[in-house]
C-alpha positions, 0 to 999 in steps of 0.5 A: 500500500505505501512505498516508503521503504523504497524510497528511503533506502534510494536516500540511503536513510534509516528507519530509525533517522526517519523517525527522528526527521519526521517525528514518527515512531519507528514502529508506525514506520516498520509496519507501513514498510511492511503492510502490517499496518495498513492505515494510519494519518493524513499527518503522518503520511505527510511528516513522512513524505516531507521528511524524504522531499517527495509529495505524499502522493509519492509514498502510496503504491500504484495498486492503491489508486487501482482499488480506488478506481475499482471503488470509484466505478461501483459507485457509479454502476450503484449511481445508475443503477439508482 
């Protein structure tokens, strides 16, 4: 769901350092990277993105947007049937 790890590794930053820079706990960062944690606050994502010098949209994996698109299509079909 999130692409934090690959961005972090490209920047040669450890989870601990990212935690220090962003103010987000290392446990939360580890959970988001591993997929064990699939939801978090917008503020947390913003702080991680800012610490990595990327846009918040850059930390989402492409598959995440596909799921949103599928839901949008489902909602559009539902609205047409109503």
